N, C-alpha and C positions, 0 to 999 in steps of 0.2 A: 503495500501501500504504498502510496506515496501522497503528499498532504500538500496544502497553501492559505496560506489566510490573505485576503484582502478589505481593506474599510473601501465603502464608498459612500460617503456622505454619513447619514447616521444609520450606516447596515457593514456589515461585516460579514464577508464573501467566505464559506469555509468547501472548497473542490477538492477532490477526489480523485484518483484514479488508480483503482484498482483491478488489480491480475486475473481475468479472468482464468477460473479456475478450466480444464482438458482442453483450453482453445487458447489463438492466439487473441494476442493482445491486452487492453487497457481501459476499463471501460470507464466511463466519467460520470461522478455523481456533484452536486451543489447540493449545499445549505446554504441558503440566509437569513442572517439576525437583524433584528432589530436591537440600537445599540445607542437610542437616544438617552437624555439626561431624565428623564421619570421610565423608563426600562431598564437604566444601567442595572436597580437594585433586581427588577424581574426580566430579563432577558426573551426575548420574543421571537417563535419562529416567524418568518414570513413568507419563505419557500421553499419546496424541498422536492431534491428530483434526484434519486436514484438511481436511475436508466437511461442518462441523458442520451438521444442521437437512436432511439431505438435499442442503447443496449453495444452501439458499433463498436467493434474494437480498437481501439485507437495504438498506433506502428509502436509509439515509446508512451511513459507517461508525462514527458513535456507535453506533447499535444493532447490529450488526454486533457491534465490541468487546463492549458489553456482555453480548450473549449469549453469546461464547465466554467471558467472563472470568464468568461463571454460573456454563457447562460445566465448566470449571475447579478452580471452587471444588467443584462439584458432586462432583467425580471427587478428590479431596482428602476429602472431610467420607463421603462411602459407601463409596470407594475402589472403586467398579467399573469395571471395564476399566482400572484401573492394570497395569501389570508388577511382576515381582514381582524 
């Protein structure tokens, strides 16, 4: 497993590249957590997708992480699929 964290505004994006068992490549996963002043004591998950791109097998963990971070930023900017 490979992980990365990125702060975007009031949100923190947790990206993961998970090696696929018995198959080639890495699956991209992302969790977005709201980190505003009020939520600092009680962090709230705003978005989660553990099987980005339908489980596509990225050749390297760096590619999977880049895709996951991009998907997290898109969720933050567009508010698509965000939990309320």
